C-alpha positions as CSV (number, residue, x, y, z in Angstrom):
1,M,1.8,81.2,-25.8
2,L,-0.7,81.0,-28.8
3,T,0.4,82.4,-32.1
4,E,-1.8,84.8,-33.8
5,E,-3.4,82.4,-35.7
6,G,-4.3,80.4,-32.6
7,N,-5.8,83.3,-30.7
8,K,-8.1,84.1,-33.7
9,R,-8.9,80.2,-33.8
10,R,-9.6,80.7,-30.0
11,F,-11.5,84.1,-30.4
12,W,-14.1,82.6,-33.6
13,G,-14.3,78.9,-32.2
14,P,-16.8,77.1,-34.7
15,L,-18.1,80.6,-36.2
16,V,-16.3,79.9,-39.6
17,T,-18.8,82.1,-41.7
18,L,-19.2,84.7,-39.4
19,R,-15.3,84.9,-39.1
20,Q,-14.8,85.0,-43.0
21,L,-17.2,88.0,-42.8
22,L,-16.2,89.9,-39.8
23,E,-12.5,89.1,-39.0
24,D,-11.1,92.3,-40.8
25,K,-13.9,94.6,-39.2
26,S,-13.3,96.6,-35.9
27,I,-15.2,97.5,-33.0
28,P,-16.5,100.9,-33.0
29,D,-14.4,103.4,-30.8
30,H,-17.6,103.9,-28.1
31,Y,-17.0,100.3,-26.7
32,Y,-13.5,101.3,-25.4
33,G,-14.4,104.5,-23.3
34,P,-13.5,108.1,-23.3
35,A,-10.1,107.7,-22.4
36,S,-7.6,104.9,-21.8
37,V,-8.0,105.0,-17.8
38,C,-11.4,104.3,-17.8
39,D,-12.8,100.6,-18.2
40,N,-14.0,99.8,-21.3
41,V,-17.0,97.4,-21.8
42,F,-14.7,94.3,-21.9
43,A,-12.6,95.0,-19.2
44,A,-15.2,96.1,-17.1
45,I,-17.2,92.8,-17.3
46,S,-14.0,91.0,-17.2
47,R,-13.1,92.7,-14.0
48,I,-16.5,92.4,-12.5
49,L,-16.7,88.9,-13.3
50,E,-13.2,88.0,-11.6
51,L,-14.0,90.1,-8.6
52,S,-17.5,88.5,-7.9
53,V,-15.4,84.8,-8.6
54,L,-13.1,86.0,-5.9
55,V,-15.8,87.1,-3.7
56,R,-17.8,83.9,-4.0
57,E,-14.8,81.7,-3.7
58,N,-13.7,83.4,-0.1
59,S,-17.2,83.5,1.1
60,A,-16.2,81.6,4.5
61,A,-13.7,84.3,5.3
62,I,-15.9,87.2,4.5
63,I,-18.8,85.8,6.8
64,E,-16.2,85.2,9.4
65,A,-15.1,88.8,9.4
66,A,-18.6,89.8,9.4
67,N,-19.4,87.9,12.4
68,R,-16.5,89.0,14.4
69,D,-16.6,92.8,13.6
70,P,-20.0,94.6,13.4
71,Q,-18.5,97.5,11.8
72,A,-16.7,95.3,9.3
73,A,-20.0,93.5,8.6
74,R,-22.0,96.9,7.9
75,L,-19.0,97.6,5.1
76,L,-19.4,94.3,3.8
77,V,-23.0,95.0,3.5
78,D,-22.8,98.0,1.4
79,E,-19.4,96.7,-0.6
80,L,-21.3,93.6,-1.5
81,D,-24.3,95.6,-2.7
82,A,-22.2,97.4,-4.9
83,V,-20.4,94.1,-6.4
84,R,-24.0,93.1,-7.0
85,S,-24.8,96.1,-8.6
86,M,-21.9,96.0,-10.8
87,L,-23.0,92.6,-11.9
88,Q,-26.2,94.0,-12.8
89,G,-24.6,96.5,-15.0
90,G,-22.8,94.1,-16.5
91,S,-25.6,91.6,-17.0
92,S,-27.4,94.5,-18.7
93,Q,-24.9,95.1,-20.9
94,L,-24.8,91.4,-21.9
95,D,-28.8,91.4,-22.4
96,C,-28.7,94.4,-24.6
97,Q,-26.3,92.8,-26.8
98,R,-28.3,89.3,-26.7
99,E,-31.4,91.1,-27.8
100,G,-29.3,92.7,-30.9
101,V,-28.1,89.3,-31.9
102,T,-31.5,87.7,-31.4
103,K,-33.0,90.4,-33.8
104,L,-30.0,90.1,-36.4
105,L,-31.1,86.3,-35.8
106,E,-34.6,86.3,-36.4
107,E,-34.1,88.8,-39.7
108,V,-31.1,86.4,-41.1
109,H,-33.6,83.3,-40.4
110,Q,-36.3,85.1,-42.5
111,A,-33.8,85.9,-45.3
112,A,-32.7,82.2,-45.4
113,S,-36.4,81.0,-45.5
114,R,-37.7,82.9,-48.1
115,P,-37.2,81.9,-51.8
116,N,-34.5,84.4,-53.6
117,S,-34.2,84.4,-57.2
118,N,-30.7,85.4,-56.6
119,R,-29.5,82.0,-55.5
120,E,-28.8,79.4,-57.9
121,D,-31.0,76.5,-58.5
122,T,-29.2,73.5,-56.9
123,S,-32.1,70.7,-57.3
124,T,-30.9,70.0,-60.8
């Protein structure tokens, strides 16, 4: 089992500066859902990913069941479509986060690229 510091290192990985800036910040409550019985965005994405891996890794059993039983095949079509829709929802959430980080990256890149009178002159 990892120590608390080990967990922090795993979470932040090579993102040293971001860790220094953000480690003591917390994620806003709205990402955790309205109640503890509801999936929060993190649990939902993890659950959907695990479910889709389980489905794909057992595709032969699913196809076999569909070939054996037409009623099961119809139900499986609906349920696989539901899994696909859940993945699309998770993908949309990730796309939204990616777009936000991309916008922030562009803004920070602009700040890093322009001369700033507040920076120390290190050329001497």
